[in-house]
N, CA and C atoms as a LAMMPS dump frame, in Angstrom:
ITEM: TIMESTEP
0
ITEM: NUMBER OF ATOMS
402
ITEM: BOX BOUNDS ff ff ff
-5.0000000000000000e+02 5.0000000000000000e+02
-5.0000000000000000e+02 5.0000000000000000e+02
-5.0000000000000000e+02 5.0000000000000000e+02
ITEM: ATOMS id mol type element x y z
1 1 1 N -12.186 6.27 3.902
2 1 2 C -11.576 7.471 4.361
3 1 3 C -10.164 7.208 4.709
4 2 1 N -9.795 6.023 5.255
5 2 2 C -8.553 5.777 5.545
6 2 3 C -7.579 5.687 4.333
7 3 1 N -8.064 5.02 3.331
8 3 2 C -7.419 4.973 2.013
9 3 3 C -7.206 6.407 1.398
10 4 1 N -8.081 7.231 1.513
11 4 2 C -8.066 8.491 0.964
12 4 3 C -7.093 9.343 1.784
13 5 1 N -6.967 9.19 3.116
14 5 2 C -6.092 9.961 3.882
15 5 3 C -4.597 9.469 3.62
16 6 1 N -4.454 8.163 3.499
17 6 2 C -3.063 7.535 3.241
18 6 3 C -2.753 8.137 1.813
19 7 1 N -3.648 8.113 0.835
20 7 2 C -3.31 8.574 -0.47
21 7 3 C -2.793 10.018 -0.503
22 8 1 N -3.498 10.893 0.217
23 8 2 C -2.967 12.274 0.34
24 8 3 C -1.673 12.23 0.986
25 9 1 N -1.384 11.588 2.071
26 9 2 C -0.066 11.386 2.686
27 9 3 C 0.941 11.009 1.682
28 10 1 N 0.733 10.042 0.894
29 10 2 C 1.663 9.411 -0.138
30 10 3 C 1.963 10.46 -1.191
31 11 1 N 0.816 11.19 -1.693
32 11 2 C 1.05 12.15 -2.708
33 11 3 C 1.977 13.331 -2.271
34 12 1 N 1.944 13.657 -0.951
35 12 2 C 2.662 14.788 -0.408
36 12 3 C 4.081 14.365 0.008
37 13 1 N 4.363 13.11 -0.091
38 13 2 C 5.682 12.624 0.331
39 13 3 C 6.691 12.453 -0.956
40 14 1 N 7.797 12.945 -0.745
41 14 2 C 8.83 12.854 -1.87
42 14 3 C 9.478 11.507 -1.713
43 15 1 N 9.173 10.562 -2.727
44 15 2 C 9.786 9.277 -2.751
45 15 3 C 11.194 9.375 -3.369
46 16 1 N 11.437 10.444 -4.261
47 16 2 C 12.731 10.64 -4.881
48 16 3 C 13.819 10.893 -3.821
49 17 1 N 13.397 11.504 -2.717
50 17 2 C 14.393 11.75 -1.637
51 17 3 C 15.013 10.526 -1.084
52 18 1 N 14.091 9.506 -0.946
53 18 2 C 14.517 8.177 -0.395
54 18 3 C 15.359 7.518 -1.33
55 19 1 N 15.24 7.748 -2.613
56 19 2 C 16.12 7.134 -3.685
57 19 3 C 17.633 7.677 -3.687
58 20 1 N 17.716 8.821 -3.079
59 20 2 C 19.099 9.426 -2.897
60 20 3 C 20.024 8.669 -1.881
61 21 1 N 19.331 7.98 -0.962
62 21 2 C 20.178 7.233 0.008
63 21 3 C 20.684 6.041 -0.583
64 22 1 N 22.046 5.862 -0.35
65 22 2 C 22.717 4.631 -0.865
66 22 3 C 22.071 3.301 -0.373
67 23 1 N 22.074 2.273 -1.175
68 23 2 C 21.443 1.021 -0.753
69 23 3 C 22.319 0.425 0.373
70 24 1 N 23.55 0.791 0.436
71 24 2 C 24.471 0.215 1.51
72 24 3 C 24.006 0.572 2.851
73 25 1 N 23.154 1.558 3.047
74 25 2 C 22.615 2.048 4.377
75 25 3 C 21.444 1.219 4.76
76 26 1 N 20.824 0.561 3.757
77 26 2 C 19.612 -0.214 4.01
78 26 3 C 19.904 -1.442 4.935
79 27 1 N 19.043 -1.632 5.976
80 27 2 C 19.164 -2.666 6.831
81 27 3 C 17.782 -3.319 7.026
82 28 1 N 17.456 -4.204 6.069
83 28 2 C 16.067 -4.868 6.011
84 28 3 C 15.708 -5.431 7.295
85 29 1 N 14.456 -5.351 7.642
86 29 2 C 13.947 -5.946 8.897
87 29 3 C 12.808 -6.883 8.625
88 30 1 N 12.661 -7.881 9.389
89 30 2 C 11.647 -8.902 9.254
90 30 3 C 11.499 -9.531 7.948
91 31 1 N 10.397 -9.524 7.335
92 31 2 C 10.197 -10.188 6.109
93 31 3 C 10.818 -9.389 4.925
94 32 1 N 11.277 -8.182 5.15
95 32 2 C 12.088 -7.376 4.229
96 32 3 C 13.335 -8.128 3.833
97 33 1 N 13.798 -8.75 4.756
98 33 2 C 15.104 -9.588 4.433
99 33 3 C 14.953 -10.699 3.434
100 34 1 N 13.676 -11.069 3.109
101 34 2 C 13.459 -12.132 2.064
102 34 3 C 13.536 -11.543 0.658
103 35 1 N 13.476 -10.172 0.452
104 35 2 C 13.491 -9.52 -0.758
105 35 3 C 14.99 -9.462 -1.225
106 36 1 N 15.195 -9.987 -2.426
107 36 2 C 16.535 -10.046 -2.928
108 36 3 C 17.15 -8.626 -3.102
109 37 1 N 18.451 -8.407 -2.852
110 37 2 C 19.171 -7.206 -2.91
111 37 3 C 19.022 -6.531 -4.269
112 38 1 N 18.825 -7.268 -5.283
113 38 2 C 18.754 -6.832 -6.661
114 38 3 C 17.383 -5.932 -6.798
115 39 1 N 16.441 -6.408 -6.108
116 39 2 C 15.205 -5.645 -6.017
117 39 3 C 15.371 -4.197 -5.44
118 40 1 N 16.14 -4.159 -4.292
119 40 2 C 16.333 -2.99 -3.74
120 40 3 C 17.253 -2.05 -4.572
121 41 1 N 18.207 -2.72 -5.242
122 41 2 C 18.962 -1.84 -6.149
123 41 3 C 18.163 -1.231 -7.316
124 42 1 N 17.226 -1.853 -7.843
125 42 2 C 16.303 -1.389 -8.919
126 42 3 C 15.353 -0.39 -8.298
127 43 1 N 14.866 -0.721 -7.102
128 43 2 C 13.881 0.181 -6.453
129 43 3 C 14.339 1.428 -6.009
130 44 1 N 15.383 1.515 -5.367
131 44 2 C 16.007 2.658 -4.855
132 44 3 C 16.831 3.575 -5.822
133 45 1 N 16.131 3.875 -7.007
134 45 2 C 16.545 4.76 -7.94
135 45 3 C 15.382 5.707 -8.17
136 46 1 N 15.633 6.942 -8.634
137 46 2 C 14.571 7.975 -8.773
138 46 3 C 13.425 7.288 -9.66
139 47 1 N 13.723 6.664 -10.753
140 47 2 C 12.624 6.045 -11.501
141 47 3 C 11.961 4.948 -10.758
142 48 1 N 12.667 4.078 -10.08
143 48 2 C 12.007 2.972 -9.395
144 48 3 C 11.162 3.5 -8.321
145 49 1 N 11.515 4.498 -7.437
146 49 2 C 10.781 5.04 -6.402
147 49 3 C 9.552 5.804 -6.921
148 50 1 N 9.675 6.443 -8.063
149 50 2 C 8.58 7.174 -8.653
150 50 3 C 7.507 6.122 -9.173
151 51 1 N 7.922 5.081 -9.753
152 51 2 C 7.006 4.041 -10.156
153 51 3 C 6.379 3.395 -8.975
154 52 1 N 7.009 3.174 -7.938
155 52 2 C 6.434 2.525 -6.75
156 52 3 C 5.46 3.472 -6.021
157 53 1 N 5.746 4.714 -6.079
158 53 2 C 4.914 5.878 -5.584
159 53 3 C 3.598 5.782 -6.37
160 54 1 N 3.684 5.8 -7.631
161 54 2 C 2.386 5.852 -8.386
162 54 3 C 1.6 4.564 -8.396
163 55 1 N 2.309 3.417 -8.204
164 55 2 C 1.617 2.057 -8.038
165 55 3 C 0.829 2.117 -6.699
166 56 1 N 1.495 2.589 -5.622
167 56 2 C 0.905 2.706 -4.313
168 56 3 C -0.229 3.659 -4.377
169 57 1 N -0.031 4.785 -4.982
170 57 2 C -1.114 5.807 -4.971
171 57 3 C -2.305 5.368 -5.81
172 58 1 N -2.123 4.649 -6.99
173 58 2 C -3.227 4.189 -7.772
174 58 3 C -3.963 3.099 -6.895
175 59 1 N -3.328 2.3 -6.294
176 59 2 C -3.949 1.258 -5.432
177 59 3 C -4.758 1.902 -4.387
178 60 1 N -4.251 2.823 -3.638
179 60 2 C -4.901 3.47 -2.659
180 60 3 C -6.179 4.312 -3.083
181 61 1 N -6.042 4.924 -4.255
182 61 2 C -7.187 5.682 -4.817
183 61 3 C -8.226 4.725 -5.305
184 62 1 N -7.831 3.551 -5.867
185 62 2 C -8.849 2.676 -6.218
186 62 3 C -9.637 2.049 -5.033
187 63 1 N -8.902 1.876 -3.934
188 63 2 C -9.395 1.357 -2.731
189 63 3 C -10.399 2.378 -2.092
190 64 1 N -9.931 3.634 -2.185
191 64 2 C -10.726 4.802 -1.603
192 64 3 C -12.113 4.912 -2.318
193 65 1 N -12.103 4.799 -3.6
194 65 2 C -13.351 5.014 -4.386
195 65 3 C -14.215 3.666 -4.44
196 66 1 N -13.436 2.491 -4.186
197 66 2 C -14.217 1.239 -4.284
198 66 3 C -14.152 0.654 -5.645
199 67 1 N -13.168 0.951 -6.45
200 67 2 C -13.103 0.269 -7.806
201 67 3 C -12.106 -0.832 -7.636
202 68 1 N -12.557 -2.062 -8.14
203 68 2 C -11.849 -3.242 -7.988
204 68 3 C -11.476 -3.371 -6.609
205 69 1 N -12.45 -3.245 -5.683
206 69 2 C -12.226 -3.099 -4.258
207 69 3 C -11.473 -4.284 -3.63
208 70 1 N -11.76 -5.562 -4.044
209 70 2 C -11.105 -6.697 -3.492
210 70 3 C -9.656 -6.713 -3.782
211 71 1 N -9.25 -6.401 -5.029
212 71 2 C -7.79 -6.381 -5.349
213 71 3 C -7.199 -5.131 -4.743
214 72 1 N -7.892 -3.969 -4.899
215 72 2 C -7.291 -2.832 -4.491
216 72 3 C -7.062 -2.652 -3.018
217 73 1 N -7.889 -3.216 -2.104
218 73 2 C -7.592 -3.135 -0.688
219 73 3 C -6.49 -4.029 -0.383
220 74 1 N -6.351 -5.181 -0.873
221 74 2 C -5.262 -6.101 -0.737
222 74 3 C -3.902 -5.585 -1.077
223 75 1 N -3.917 -5.086 -2.38
224 75 2 C -2.657 -4.421 -2.804
225 75 3 C -2.304 -3.218 -2.126
226 76 1 N -3.281 -2.42 -1.635
227 76 2 C -2.913 -1.233 -0.841
228 76 3 C -2.186 -1.649 0.436
229 77 1 N -2.796 -2.599 1.053
230 77 2 C -2.371 -3.084 2.432
231 77 3 C -0.901 -3.562 2.225
232 78 1 N -0.643 -4.433 1.234
233 78 2 C 0.701 -4.947 1.004
234 78 3 C 1.698 -3.925 0.524
235 79 1 N 1.358 -3.047 -0.252
236 79 2 C 2.319 -2.053 -0.752
237 79 3 C 2.623 -0.969 0.42
238 80 1 N 1.516 -0.749 1.224
239 80 2 C 1.843 0.185 2.18
240 80 3 C 2.678 -0.317 3.341
241 81 1 N 2.56 -1.583 3.642
242 81 2 C 3.383 -2.309 4.625
243 81 3 C 4.811 -2.356 3.995
244 82 1 N 4.993 -2.644 2.738
245 82 2 C 6.316 -2.651 2.117
246 82 3 C 6.907 -1.314 2.183
247 83 1 N 6.176 -0.232 1.948
248 83 2 C 6.684 1.106 1.932
249 83 3 C 7.119 1.444 3.392
250 84 1 N 6.395 1.09 4.51
251 84 2 C 6.693 1.432 5.704
252 84 3 C 7.933 0.554 6.201
253 85 1 N 7.986 -0.685 5.683
254 85 2 C 9.142 -1.538 5.943
255 85 3 C 10.471 -0.931 5.41
256 86 1 N 10.275 -0.355 4.118
257 86 2 C 11.373 0.224 3.498
258 86 3 C 11.951 1.457 4.321
259 87 1 N 10.94 2.2 4.741
260 87 2 C 11.401 3.38 5.557
261 87 3 C 12.079 3.016 6.83
262 88 1 N 11.513 2.025 7.487
263 88 2 C 12.145 1.571 8.741
264 88 3 C 13.513 0.812 8.536
265 89 1 N 13.666 0.433 7.346
266 89 2 C 14.975 -0.283 7.065
267 89 3 C 16.126 0.785 6.948
268 90 1 N 15.777 2.131 6.936
269 90 2 C 16.763 3.151 6.835
270 90 3 C 16.885 3.91 8.289
271 91 1 N 15.761 3.972 8.875
272 91 2 C 15.739 4.9 10.047
273 91 3 C 15.205 4.022 11.301
274 92 1 N 14.929 4.798 12.335
275 92 2 C 14.406 4.277 13.604
276 92 3 C 12.984 3.686 13.504
277 93 1 N 12.613 2.959 14.495
278 93 2 C 11.242 2.385 14.518
279 93 3 C 10.344 3.334 15.221
280 94 1 N 9.129 3.495 14.809
281 94 2 C 8.042 4.064 15.53
282 94 3 C 6.714 3.398 15.18
283 95 1 N 5.732 3.683 15.917
284 95 2 C 4.48 2.943 15.574
285 95 3 C 3.413 3.965 15.285
286 96 1 N 3.706 5.089 14.65
287 96 2 C 2.637 6.069 14.319
288 96 3 C 1.634 5.584 13.26
289 97 1 N 2.154 4.838 12.32
290 97 2 C 1.339 4.417 11.283
291 97 3 C 0.617 3.042 11.516
292 98 1 N 0.813 2.399 12.623
293 98 2 C 0.291 1.172 12.812
294 98 3 C -1.261 1.119 12.959
295 99 1 N -1.977 2 13.252
296 99 2 C -3.437 2 13.369
297 99 3 C -3.876 1.891 11.823
298 100 1 N -3.216 2.704 10.934
299 100 2 C -3.555 2.727 9.475
300 100 3 C -3.237 1.346 8.841
301 101 1 N -2.242 0.727 9.241
302 101 2 C -1.756 -0.624 8.737
303 101 3 C -2.834 -1.565 9.197
304 102 1 N -3.243 -1.606 10.487
305 102 2 C -4.243 -2.575 10.96
306 102 3 C -5.66 -2.378 10.219
307 103 1 N -5.993 -1.128 9.984
308 103 2 C -7.249 -0.799 9.345
309 103 3 C -7.205 -1.296 7.803
310 104 1 N -6.086 -1.042 7.17
311 104 2 C -5.89 -1.521 5.772
312 104 3 C -6.042 -3.005 5.667
313 105 1 N -5.505 -3.717 6.641
314 105 2 C -5.588 -5.195 6.582
315 105 3 C -6.984 -5.703 6.952
316 106 1 N -7.556 -5.029 7.797
317 106 2 C -9.054 -5.372 8.059
318 106 3 C -9.873 -5.11 6.812
319 107 1 N -9.667 -3.96 6.051
320 107 2 C -10.407 -3.629 4.861
321 107 3 C -10.114 -4.675 3.771
322 108 1 N -8.892 -5.203 3.85
323 108 2 C -8.423 -6.165 2.757
324 108 3 C -9.166 -7.493 2.894
325 109 1 N -9.4 -7.935 4.133
326 109 2 C -10.104 -9.223 4.365
327 109 3 C -11.5 -9.215 4.638
328 110 1 N -12.133 -8.136 5.125
329 110 2 C -13.441 -7.975 5.494
330 110 3 C -14.253 -7.344 4.343
331 111 1 N -15.509 -7.704 4.156
332 111 2 C -16.301 -7.238 3.091
333 111 3 C -16.944 -5.965 3.501
334 112 1 N -16.368 -5.07 4.365
335 112 2 C -17.012 -3.953 4.788
336 112 3 C -17.459 -2.887 3.88
337 113 1 N -16.532 -2.713 2.885
338 113 2 C -16.862 -1.671 1.886
339 113 3 C -17.677 -2.128 0.675
340 114 1 N -17.987 -3.494 0.565
341 114 2 C -18.556 -3.944 -0.613
342 114 3 C -19.946 -3.315 -0.983
343 115 1 N -20.613 -2.978 0.064
344 115 2 C -22.045 -2.447 -0.25
345 115 3 C -22.039 -1.007 -0.781
346 116 1 N -20.955 -0.163 -0.365
347 116 2 C -20.961 1.185 -0.849
348 116 3 C -19.905 1.512 -1.827
349 117 1 N -19.329 0.513 -2.474
350 117 2 C -18.198 0.718 -3.342
351 117 3 C -18.667 1.135 -4.753
352 118 1 N -17.79 1.68 -5.549
353 118 2 C -18.052 2.09 -6.841
354 118 3 C -18.399 0.734 -7.641
355 119 1 N -17.734 -0.432 -7.354
356 119 2 C -18.05 -1.641 -8.078
357 119 3 C -19.535 -1.98 -7.838
358 120 1 N -20.04 -1.774 -6.678
359 120 2 C -21.459 -2.211 -6.495
360 120 3 C -22.343 -1.291 -7.234
361 121 1 N -22.026 0.075 -7.31
362 121 2 C -23 0.906 -8.103
363 121 3 C -22.887 0.715 -9.604
364 122 1 N -21.726 0.241 -10.011
365 122 2 C -21.647 -0.078 -11.478
366 122 3 C -22.131 -1.449 -11.8
367 123 1 N -22.514 -2.202 -10.756
368 123 2 C -23.136 -3.501 -11.033
369 123 3 C -22.041 -4.653 -11.05
370 124 1 N -20.892 -4.28 -10.846
371 124 2 C -19.739 -5.362 -10.742
372 124 3 C -19.759 -5.862 -9.337
373 125 1 N -19.788 -7.172 -9.113
374 125 2 C -19.804 -7.757 -7.765
375 125 3 C -18.431 -8.443 -7.573
376 126 1 N -17.969 -8.374 -6.409
377 126 2 C -16.621 -8.923 -6.098
378 126 3 C -16.784 -10.493 -5.965
379 127 1 N -15.689 -11.239 -6.064
380 127 2 C -15.741 -12.585 -5.983
381 127 3 C -16.21 -13.02 -4.606
382 128 1 N -15.796 -12.238 -3.601
383 128 2 C -16.195 -12.684 -2.234
384 128 3 C -17.701 -12.344 -1.868
385 129 1 N -18.231 -11.401 -2.693
386 129 2 C -19.667 -11.111 -2.396
387 129 3 C -20.591 -11.91 -3.233
388 130 1 N -20.051 -12.635 -4.184
389 130 2 C -21.031 -13.371 -5.077
390 130 3 C -21.921 -14.321 -4.433
391 131 1 N -21.485 -15.137 -3.54
392 131 2 C -22.383 -16.067 -2.912
393 131 3 C -22.648 -15.923 -1.535
394 132 1 N -22.313 -14.742 -0.932
395 132 2 C -22.545 -14.466 0.492
396 132 3 C -23.571 -13.416 0.73
397 133 1 N -24.385 -13.675 1.732
398 133 2 C -25.421 -12.806 2.089
399 133 3 C -24.962 -12.117 3.383
400 134 1 N -24.918 -10.797 3.447
401 134 2 C -24.407 -10.103 4.569
402 134 3 C -25.49 -9.935 5.62
């Protein structure tokens, strides 16, 4: 449900508006400082932000339906944190999205959704569920 909710939020958000801001206004925070400026130059373009939006949306959708759940939950958590860090590098800090971030990371490391995922119904087992009895 959380991945589906964030997916809807991402789909309703205009990422191209963020690409209109000049990179010179960007003030990376925390681990975002480790990302080379060349990546920000490429990302903060209309094409770059559209590609990032669809990558994040695809990852969230896969996590929501349970397809490739191990990879999808991890990539969703990391991409969503990067997205939030990118937003916070331009604007003020708030903690509205922190519960969603915490839940995404719990889903990324816990096998909570393995039993009811699309992977399980299709007979694909995740690597973490192969030898573990819950």
